[in-house]
A tleap script that builds the chain and sets N, CA, C and O, in Angstrom:
source leaprc.protein.ff14SB
mol = sequence {
  NMET ASP MET THR SER GLY ILE PHE ILE ARG
  GLY LYS LEU ILE GLY THR LYS GLN ASP SER
  ASN LYS SER LYS VAL SER GLY GLU VAL PHE
  PRO TYR THR ALA ILE GLY ILE ASN VAL PRO
  MET THR ASN SER PHE GLY LEU LYS THR PHE
  ILE THR LYS GLU ILE VAL ILE SER LYS ASP
  LYS LEU ASN ASP ALA ALA PHE MET LYS SER
  VAL ASN ASP ASN PHE GLU LYS ASP VAL GLU
  LEU GLU ILE GLY VAL GLY ASN PHE LYS GLN
  MET TYR VAL PRO MET THR SER VAL LEU THR
  VAL LEU PRO LYS SER CILE
}
set mol.1.N position { -1.993 32.655 -12.413 }
set mol.1.CA position { -3.232 30.733 -11.852 }
set mol.1.C position { -4.337 31.203 -11.473 }
set mol.1.O position { -4.298 32.299 -10.913 }
set mol.2.N position { -5.660 30.532 -11.656 }
set mol.2.CA position { -6.777 31.226 -11.232 }
set mol.2.C position { -6.702 29.842 -9.866 }
set mol.2.O position { -6.328 28.681 -10.036 }
set mol.3.N position { -7.058 30.307 -8.928 }
set mol.3.CA position { -7.044 28.967 -7.754 }
set mol.3.C position { -8.919 29.064 -7.085 }
set mol.3.O position { -9.427 28.695 -6.026 }
set mol.4.N position { -9.326 29.559 -7.989 }
set mol.4.CA position { -10.925 29.040 -7.707 }
set mol.4.C position { -11.872 28.488 -8.449 }
set mol.4.O position { -13.087 28.677 -8.505 }
set mol.5.N position { -10.875 27.513 -9.224 }
set mol.5.CA position { -10.828 26.555 -9.861 }
set mol.5.C position { -10.734 25.044 -9.882 }
set mol.5.O position { -10.166 25.245 -8.809 }
set mol.6.N position { -10.729 23.694 -10.045 }
set mol.6.CA position { -10.072 22.245 -10.295 }
set mol.6.C position { -10.537 21.655 -9.317 }
set mol.6.O position { -11.636 22.071 -8.952 }
set mol.7.N position { -10.166 20.949 -8.833 }
set mol.7.CA position { -9.823 19.755 -7.900 }
set mol.7.C position { -9.271 20.013 -6.627 }
set mol.7.O position { -8.177 20.519 -6.880 }
set mol.8.N position { -9.357 19.975 -5.836 }
set mol.8.CA position { -8.103 20.483 -4.385 }
set mol.8.C position { -8.743 18.972 -3.341 }
set mol.8.O position { -9.782 18.351 -3.114 }
set mol.9.N position { -7.390 18.993 -3.003 }
set mol.9.CA position { -7.572 17.692 -1.901 }
set mol.9.C position { -6.891 18.646 -0.716 }
set mol.9.O position { -6.004 19.472 -0.933 }
set mol.10.N position { -7.539 18.340 0.692 }
set mol.10.CA position { -6.855 19.131 1.506 }
set mol.10.C position { -6.739 17.790 2.760 }
set mol.10.O position { -7.748 17.107 2.937 }
set mol.11.N position { -5.549 17.512 3.524 }
set mol.11.CA position { -5.178 16.874 4.664 }
set mol.11.C position { -3.960 16.650 5.108 }
set mol.11.O position { -3.038 16.920 4.338 }
set mol.12.N position { -3.737 16.264 6.058 }
set mol.12.CA position { -2.781 15.424 6.891 }
set mol.12.C position { -1.475 14.641 5.901 }
set mol.12.O position { -1.366 13.415 5.912 }
set mol.13.N position { -0.445 15.611 4.993 }
set mol.13.CA position { 0.627 14.842 4.339 }
set mol.13.C position { 1.608 14.004 5.236 }
set mol.13.O position { 2.529 14.229 6.021 }
set mol.14.N position { 0.770 12.650 4.589 }
set mol.14.CA position { 1.731 11.057 5.844 }
set mol.14.C position { 3.232 10.952 5.415 }
set mol.14.O position { 4.103 10.688 6.244 }
set mol.15.N position { 3.619 11.254 3.556 }
set mol.15.CA position { 4.240 10.780 2.899 }
set mol.15.C position { 4.743 11.060 1.520 }
set mol.15.O position { 4.148 11.836 0.772 }
set mol.16.N position { 5.719 10.499 1.218 }
set mol.16.CA position { 5.969 9.611 -0.463 }
set mol.16.C position { 6.441 8.333 -0.376 }
set mol.16.O position { 7.198 7.957 0.519 }
set mol.17.N position { 5.906 7.437 -1.535 }
set mol.17.CA position { 6.960 6.368 -1.343 }
set mol.17.C position { 7.294 6.056 -2.873 }
set mol.17.O position { 6.531 6.687 -3.605 }
set mol.18.N position { 8.092 5.370 -3.480 }
set mol.18.CA position { 8.267 4.462 -4.272 }
set mol.18.C position { 7.059 3.351 -4.456 }
set mol.18.O position { 6.773 2.513 -3.601 }
set mol.19.N position { 6.303 3.524 -5.935 }
set mol.19.CA position { 6.393 2.098 -6.058 }
set mol.19.C position { 6.050 1.195 -7.796 }
set mol.19.O position { 7.047 1.297 -8.511 }
set mol.20.N position { 4.800 0.352 -8.530 }
set mol.20.CA position { 5.703 0.600 -8.988 }
set mol.20.C position { 4.750 0.153 -9.862 }
set mol.20.O position { 4.638 -0.875 -9.194 }
set mol.21.N position { 3.430 -0.130 -11.338 }
set mol.21.CA position { 2.569 -0.850 -11.538 }
set mol.21.C position { 2.634 -1.563 -12.896 }
set mol.21.O position { 2.765 -0.828 -13.875 }
set mol.22.N position { 2.538 -3.338 -13.167 }
set mol.22.CA position { 3.061 -4.082 -14.003 }
set mol.22.C position { 1.503 -4.122 -15.230 }
set mol.22.O position { 0.357 -4.462 -14.936 }
set mol.23.N position { 1.880 -3.782 -16.208 }
set mol.23.CA position { 1.230 -4.010 -17.337 }
set mol.23.C position { 0.892 -5.656 -17.538 }
set mol.23.O position { 1.790 -6.453 -17.809 }
set mol.24.N position { -0.240 -5.981 -17.402 }
set mol.24.CA position { -0.729 -7.146 -17.956 }
set mol.24.C position { -0.401 -7.563 -18.982 }
set mol.24.O position { -0.172 -8.727 -19.311 }
set mol.25.N position { -0.354 -6.588 -19.585 }
set mol.25.CA position { -0.193 -7.078 -21.901 }
set mol.25.C position { 0.937 -7.183 -21.914 }
set mol.25.O position { 1.408 -8.289 -22.181 }
set mol.26.N position { 1.816 -6.058 -21.625 }
set mol.26.CA position { 3.852 -6.341 -21.685 }
set mol.26.C position { 4.498 -6.431 -20.430 }
set mol.26.O position { 5.695 -6.146 -20.451 }
set mol.27.N position { 4.073 -6.712 -19.485 }
set mol.27.CA position { 4.553 -7.800 -18.519 }
set mol.27.C position { 5.431 -6.085 -17.994 }
set mol.27.O position { 5.522 -5.888 -16.783 }
set mol.28.N position { 5.973 -5.046 -18.925 }
set mol.28.CA position { 7.071 -3.834 -18.958 }
set mol.28.C position { 5.928 -3.316 -17.227 }
set mol.28.O position { 4.817 -2.840 -16.992 }
set mol.29.N position { 7.381 -3.915 -16.289 }
set mol.29.CA position { 6.996 -2.590 -15.456 }
set mol.29.C position { 7.131 -0.851 -15.096 }
set mol.29.O position { 8.094 -0.212 -15.519 }
set mol.30.N position { 6.241 -0.328 -14.422 }
set mol.30.CA position { 5.976 1.531 -14.628 }
set mol.30.C position { 6.288 1.681 -13.359 }
set mol.30.O position { 5.382 1.563 -12.535 }
set mol.31.N position { 7.396 1.922 -12.996 }
set mol.31.CA position { 7.482 2.870 -11.341 }
set mol.31.C position { 7.058 3.771 -11.401 }
set mol.31.O position { 6.555 4.171 -12.452 }
set mol.32.N position { 7.086 4.644 -10.028 }
set mol.32.CA position { 6.342 5.806 -9.978 }
set mol.32.C position { 6.073 6.484 -8.401 }
set mol.32.O position { 5.975 5.903 -7.320 }
set mol.33.N position { 5.999 7.939 -8.730 }
set mol.33.CA position { 6.823 8.235 -7.014 }
set mol.33.C position { 5.505 9.395 -6.477 }
set mol.33.O position { 5.358 10.400 -7.172 }
set mol.34.N position { 4.633 9.212 -5.303 }
set mol.34.CA position { 3.935 9.155 -5.435 }
set mol.34.C position { 3.779 9.459 -3.691 }
set mol.34.O position { 4.349 8.685 -2.922 }
set mol.35.N position { 2.776 10.915 -3.010 }
set mol.35.CA position { 2.168 11.701 -1.600 }
set mol.35.C position { 1.274 10.878 -0.842 }
set mol.35.O position { 0.136 10.626 -1.239 }
set mol.36.N position { 1.607 10.576 -0.084 }
set mol.36.CA position { 0.316 10.049 0.643 }
set mol.36.C position { -0.369 11.519 1.674 }
set mol.36.O position { 0.370 12.408 2.097 }
set mol.37.N position { -2.006 11.479 1.935 }
set mol.37.CA position { -2.982 12.434 1.919 }
set mol.37.C position { -3.552 11.789 2.871 }
set mol.37.O position { -4.198 10.772 2.623 }
set mol.38.N position { -3.342 12.505 4.753 }
set mol.38.CA position { -5.221 11.924 4.977 }
set mol.38.C position { -5.516 12.353 4.879 }
set mol.38.O position { -5.069 13.500 4.855 }
set mol.39.N position { -6.888 11.976 4.653 }
set mol.39.CA position { -8.493 12.485 4.140 }
set mol.39.C position { -8.729 12.812 5.748 }
set mol.39.O position { -8.009 12.221 6.552 }
set mol.40.N position { -9.794 13.808 6.259 }
set mol.40.CA position { -10.385 13.169 7.526 }
set mol.40.C position { -11.833 12.835 6.425 }
set mol.40.O position { -11.857 12.958 5.201 }
set mol.41.N position { -12.941 12.393 7.328 }
set mol.41.CA position { -13.907 11.116 6.796 }
set mol.41.C position { -14.947 11.519 8.233 }
set mol.41.O position { -14.595 11.866 9.361 }
set mol.42.N position { -16.157 11.337 7.733 }
set mol.42.CA position { -17.084 11.387 9.177 }
set mol.42.C position { -18.501 10.427 8.889 }
set mol.42.O position { -19.591 10.795 8.451 }
set mol.43.N position { -18.054 9.082 9.304 }
set mol.43.CA position { -19.328 8.505 8.346 }
set mol.43.C position { -20.551 8.438 9.392 }
set mol.43.O position { -20.499 8.816 10.562 }
set mol.44.N position { -21.300 8.062 8.947 }
set mol.44.CA position { -22.555 7.624 9.653 }
set mol.44.C position { -23.257 7.925 11.002 }
set mol.44.O position { -24.346 8.290 11.445 }
set mol.45.N position { -21.754 7.491 11.488 }
set mol.45.CA position { -21.952 7.388 12.869 }
set mol.45.C position { -21.545 8.478 14.054 }
set mol.45.O position { -21.429 8.275 15.263 }
set mol.46.N position { -21.344 9.857 13.204 }
set mol.46.CA position { -20.944 10.691 13.925 }
set mol.46.C position { -19.173 10.643 13.373 }
set mol.46.O position { -18.458 11.553 12.952 }
set mol.47.N position { -18.954 9.512 13.545 }
set mol.47.CA position { -16.984 9.111 13.991 }
set mol.47.C position { -16.222 9.445 12.724 }
set mol.47.O position { -16.463 9.064 11.578 }
set mol.48.N position { -15.273 10.219 13.155 }
set mol.48.CA position { -14.304 10.619 12.600 }
set mol.48.C position { -12.732 10.275 12.742 }
set mol.48.O position { -11.754 10.347 13.486 }
set mol.49.N position { -13.319 9.747 11.186 }
set mol.49.CA position { -11.908 8.758 10.202 }
set mol.49.C position { -11.039 8.927 9.924 }
set mol.49.O position { -10.492 9.334 10.949 }
set mol.50.N position { -10.179 8.927 8.986 }
set mol.50.CA position { -9.241 8.841 7.923 }
set mol.50.C position { -9.334 7.638 7.065 }
set mol.50.O position { -9.545 6.429 7.157 }
set mol.51.N position { -8.989 8.850 5.900 }
set mol.51.CA position { -9.001 7.385 4.493 }
set mol.51.C position { -7.657 7.910 3.617 }
set mol.51.O position { -7.792 8.658 2.648 }
set mol.52.N position { -6.822 7.601 3.910 }
set mol.52.CA position { -5.213 8.155 2.733 }
set mol.52.C position { -5.791 8.222 1.559 }
set mol.52.O position { -6.986 7.956 1.434 }
set mol.53.N position { -5.046 8.573 0.572 }
set mol.53.CA position { -5.088 9.264 -0.634 }
set mol.53.C position { -4.087 8.979 -1.407 }
set mol.53.O position { -3.391 9.993 -1.456 }
set mol.54.N position { -3.370 7.677 -2.402 }
set mol.54.CA position { -1.920 8.329 -3.394 }
set mol.54.C position { -2.541 9.150 -4.699 }
set mol.54.O position { -3.474 9.189 -5.501 }
set mol.55.N position { -1.526 9.660 -4.362 }
set mol.55.CA position { -1.405 11.313 -5.595 }
set mol.55.C position { -0.359 11.047 -6.579 }
set mol.55.O position { 0.601 11.808 -6.462 }
set mol.56.N position { -0.265 10.131 -7.571 }
set mol.56.CA position { 0.976 10.146 -7.638 }
set mol.56.C position { 1.500 11.232 -8.690 }
set mol.56.O position { 0.904 11.951 -9.492 }
set mol.57.N position { 2.810 11.071 -8.378 }
set mol.57.CA position { 4.055 12.576 -8.916 }
set mol.57.C position { 4.344 12.641 -10.140 }
set mol.57.O position { 5.222 11.803 -10.343 }
set mol.58.N position { 4.143 13.061 -10.866 }
set mol.58.CA position { 4.630 12.797 -12.805 }
set mol.58.C position { 6.356 13.230 -12.609 }
set mol.58.O position { 7.035 13.673 -11.683 }
set mol.59.N position { 6.533 12.945 -13.618 }
set mol.59.CA position { 8.555 12.582 -13.676 }
set mol.59.C position { 8.295 14.451 -14.139 }
set mol.59.O position { 9.101 15.087 -13.459 }
set mol.60.N position { 7.610 15.238 -14.871 }
set mol.60.CA position { 8.170 16.665 -14.654 }
set mol.60.C position { 7.789 16.845 -13.349 }
set mol.60.O position { 8.643 17.683 -13.063 }
set mol.61.N position { 7.100 16.686 -12.241 }
set mol.61.CA position { 6.972 16.973 -11.161 }
set mol.61.C position { 7.695 17.452 -10.321 }
set mol.61.O position { 8.081 18.482 -9.767 }
set mol.62.N position { 7.838 15.251 -10.463 }
set mol.62.CA position { 9.223 15.468 -9.550 }
set mol.62.C position { 10.473 16.083 -10.085 }
set mol.62.O position { 11.444 15.882 -9.356 }
set mol.63.N position { 10.731 16.836 -11.252 }
set mol.63.CA position { 11.693 17.763 -11.205 }
set mol.63.C position { 11.641 18.923 -10.769 }
set mol.63.O position { 12.588 19.611 -11.148 }
set mol.64.N position { 10.687 19.587 -9.918 }
set mol.64.CA position { 9.982 20.780 -9.615 }
set mol.64.C position { 10.429 20.656 -8.369 }
set mol.64.O position { 9.684 20.208 -7.498 }
set mol.65.N position { 12.242 21.192 -7.986 }
set mol.65.CA position { 13.056 21.603 -6.413 }
set mol.65.C position { 11.266 22.006 -5.884 }
set mol.65.O position { 10.471 21.186 -5.424 }
set mol.66.N position { 11.119 22.841 -6.022 }
set mol.66.CA position { 10.541 23.791 -5.218 }
set mol.66.C position { 9.843 22.915 -4.971 }
set mol.66.O position { 10.282 22.441 -3.923 }
set mol.67.N position { 8.748 22.209 -5.370 }
set mol.67.CA position { 7.665 21.425 -4.948 }
set mol.67.C position { 7.729 20.252 -4.265 }
set mol.67.O position { 6.787 19.840 -3.588 }
set mol.68.N position { 9.093 19.499 -4.424 }
set mol.68.CA position { 9.663 18.453 -3.828 }
set mol.68.C position { 9.860 18.687 -2.126 }
set mol.68.O position { 9.422 18.156 -1.105 }
set mol.69.N position { 11.234 20.351 -2.632 }
set mol.69.CA position { 11.371 20.268 -0.973 }
set mol.69.C position { 10.414 20.872 -0.291 }
set mol.69.O position { 10.863 21.358 0.747 }
set mol.70.N position { 8.511 21.162 -0.547 }
set mol.70.CA position { 7.772 21.403 -0.050 }
set mol.70.C position { 7.142 20.487 0.597 }
set mol.70.O position { 7.017 20.424 1.820 }
set mol.71.N position { 6.702 19.705 -0.249 }
set mol.71.CA position { 7.233 18.010 0.423 }
set mol.71.C position { 7.767 17.475 1.622 }
set mol.71.O position { 7.268 16.922 2.603 }
set mol.72.N position { 8.833 17.765 1.304 }
set mol.72.CA position { 9.478 17.149 1.934 }
set mol.72.C position { 9.776 17.612 3.932 }
set mol.72.O position { 9.930 17.056 5.019 }
set mol.73.N position { 9.675 19.389 3.124 }
set mol.73.CA position { 9.635 20.044 4.354 }
set mol.73.C position { 7.945 20.085 5.262 }
set mol.73.O position { 7.710 20.839 6.206 }
set mol.74.N position { 7.224 19.355 4.832 }
set mol.74.CA position { 5.460 19.486 5.242 }
set mol.74.C position { 4.765 18.438 6.319 }
set mol.74.O position { 3.811 18.319 7.089 }
set mol.75.N position { 6.144 17.653 5.722 }
set mol.75.CA position { 5.035 15.849 6.178 }
set mol.75.C position { 4.400 16.521 7.396 }
set mol.75.O position { 4.647 17.633 7.861 }
set mol.76.N position { 3.027 15.072 8.042 }
set mol.76.CA position { 2.858 15.884 9.275 }
set mol.76.C position { 1.981 17.034 9.322 }
set mol.76.O position { 1.355 17.273 10.355 }
set mol.77.N position { 1.867 17.849 8.181 }
set mol.77.CA position { 1.351 18.908 8.369 }
set mol.77.C position { -0.146 18.972 7.144 }
set mol.77.O position { -0.130 18.487 6.012 }
set mol.78.N position { -1.251 19.659 7.754 }
set mol.78.CA position { -2.747 19.804 7.467 }
set mol.78.C position { -2.227 21.023 5.563 }
set mol.78.O position { -1.806 22.176 5.470 }
set mol.79.N position { -2.454 20.307 4.816 }
set mol.79.CA position { -2.304 20.792 3.799 }
set mol.79.C position { -2.723 20.998 2.591 }
set mol.79.O position { -3.207 19.868 2.531 }
set mol.80.N position { -3.026 21.532 1.345 }
set mol.80.CA position { -3.997 21.428 0.584 }
set mol.80.C position { -3.174 21.637 -0.541 }
set mol.80.O position { -2.339 22.521 -0.736 }
set mol.81.N position { -3.641 20.401 -1.478 }
set mol.81.CA position { -3.467 20.414 -3.389 }
set mol.81.C position { -4.124 20.287 -4.371 }
set mol.81.O position { -4.983 19.408 -4.427 }
set mol.82.N position { -3.893 21.114 -5.373 }
set mol.82.CA position { -4.863 20.400 -6.587 }
set mol.82.C position { -4.441 19.224 -6.741 }
set mol.82.O position { -3.405 18.722 -6.306 }
set mol.83.N position { -5.609 18.577 -7.646 }
set mol.83.CA position { -5.473 17.373 -8.265 }
set mol.83.C position { -5.684 17.031 -9.424 }
set mol.83.O position { -6.453 17.807 -9.990 }
set mol.84.N position { -5.318 16.151 -10.074 }
set mol.84.CA position { -6.008 15.963 -11.196 }
set mol.84.C position { -5.928 14.320 -11.173 }
set mol.84.O position { -5.054 13.629 -10.649 }
set mol.85.N position { -7.618 13.712 -12.217 }
set mol.85.CA position { -7.500 12.640 -12.226 }
set mol.85.C position { -7.232 12.463 -13.603 }
set mol.85.O position { -7.451 13.188 -14.574 }
set mol.86.N position { -6.272 10.400 -13.384 }
set mol.86.CA position { -6.514 10.386 -15.033 }
set mol.86.C position { -7.468 9.100 -15.328 }
set mol.86.O position { -8.626 8.925 -14.947 }
set mol.87.N position { -6.611 8.218 -16.148 }
set mol.87.CA position { -6.907 6.948 -15.699 }
set mol.87.C position { -7.389 6.314 -15.187 }
set mol.87.O position { -7.375 6.937 -14.126 }
set mol.88.N position { -8.118 5.093 -14.886 }
set mol.88.CA position { -8.685 4.176 -13.757 }
set mol.88.C position { -8.958 5.303 -12.728 }
set mol.88.O position { -8.925 4.791 -11.609 }
set mol.89.N position { -9.264 6.884 -12.643 }
set mol.89.CA position { -9.519 7.474 -11.756 }
set mol.89.C position { -8.241 7.372 -10.709 }
set mol.89.O position { -8.463 7.036 -9.545 }
set mol.90.N position { -7.105 7.625 -11.085 }
set mol.90.CA position { -6.200 7.277 -10.662 }
set mol.90.C position { -5.814 9.232 -10.477 }
set mol.90.O position { -6.202 10.136 -11.217 }
set mol.91.N position { -5.016 9.320 -9.331 }
set mol.91.CA position { -5.203 10.903 -8.968 }
set mol.91.C position { -3.717 11.429 -9.185 }
set mol.91.O position { -2.897 10.594 -8.803 }
set mol.92.N position { -3.211 12.472 -9.644 }
set mol.92.CA position { -1.833 12.189 -9.759 }
set mol.92.C position { -1.766 14.483 -9.430 }
set mol.92.O position { -2.830 15.096 -9.512 }
set mol.93.N position { -0.533 15.204 -9.135 }
set mol.93.CA position { -0.457 16.315 -9.029 }
set mol.93.C position { 0.390 16.232 -10.163 }
set mol.93.O position { 1.323 15.501 -10.498 }
set mol.94.N position { -0.529 17.712 -10.917 }
set mol.94.CA position { -0.365 18.239 -12.344 }
set mol.94.C position { 0.473 19.875 -12.259 }
set mol.94.O position { 0.333 20.557 -11.245 }
set mol.95.N position { 1.038 20.201 -13.038 }
set mol.95.CA position { 2.534 20.598 -13.546 }
set mol.95.C position { 1.918 22.080 -13.325 }
set mol.95.O position { 2.359 22.941 -14.086 }
set mol.96.N position { 0.874 22.510 -12.296 }
set mol.96.CA position { 0.777 24.162 -11.862 }
set mol.96.C position { 0.276 23.610 -10.595 }
set mol.96.O position { -0.087 24.528 -9.858 }
set mol.97.N position { 0.127 22.480 -10.088 }
set mol.97.CA position { -0.124 22.485 -8.249 }
set mol.97.C position { 0.933 22.946 -7.445 }
set mol.97.O position { 2.120 22.652 -7.589 }
set mol.98.N position { 0.534 23.551 -6.744 }
set mol.98.CA position { 1.496 24.288 -5.799 }
set mol.98.C position { 0.921 23.811 -4.037 }
set mol.98.O position { -0.250 24.053 -3.742 }
set mol.99.N position { 1.955 23.076 -2.889 }
set mol.99.CA position { 1.404 22.731 -2.044 }
set mol.99.C position { 0.712 23.342 -1.044 }
set mol.99.O position { 0.530 22.429 -0.237 }
set mol.100.N position { 0.190 24.380 -0.582 }
set mol.100.CA position { 0.185 24.412 0.465 }
set mol.100.C position { -0.224 24.667 1.860 }
set mol.100.O position { -1.345 24.308 2.219 }
set mol.101.N position { 0.316 25.061 2.408 }
set mol.101.CA position { 0.203 24.257 4.514 }
set mol.101.C position { -1.039 24.991 4.753 }
set mol.101.O position { -1.400 26.015 4.173 }
set mol.102.N position { -1.293 24.726 5.135 }
set mol.102.CA position { -2.959 25.210 5.999 }
set mol.102.C position { -3.200 25.848 7.350 }
set mol.102.O position { -3.556 25.026 8.194 }
set mol.103.N position { -3.125 26.780 7.670 }
set mol.103.CA position { -2.759 27.903 8.829 }
set mol.103.C position { -3.330 27.176 10.256 }
set mol.103.O position { -2.813 27.652 11.267 }
set mol.104.N position { -4.035 26.403 10.420 }
set mol.104.CA position { -4.711 24.919 11.607 }
set mol.104.C position { -5.226 23.718 10.827 }
set mol.104.O position { -5.320 23.642 9.602 }
set mol.105.N position { -5.574 22.707 11.806 }
set mol.105.CA position { -6.118 22.187 11.745 }
set mol.105.C position { -7.673 21.614 10.829 }
set mol.105.O position { -8.677 21.953 11.455 }
set mol.106.N position { -7.868 21.139 10.020 }
set mol.106.CA position { -8.930 21.147 9.862 }
set mol.106.C position { -9.845 19.544 10.566 }
set mol.106.O position { -11.065 19.428 10.449 }
savepdb mol mol.pdb
quit
């Protein structure tokens, strides 16, 4: 796996959540699981704040026991994660993604 290319997100892993989207056309409900990562941002006044990014975990990736254990074991730690961007600019965890715990605070 080539770790020198792709889209990565860095921040504090804050947890997972279960949610769903409802189709406006059919009314069908689509459940999903997502992880939240607080990403540091510095505004124009020089103040450091955080924005929480929601990254959807695909059904296939939910079945990746090693990945899910890594997520559950590393809440509140600074991490790096490869992400993909899908329809409507929704971020998701690709099958090749590995959660990397960063050695120090970012």
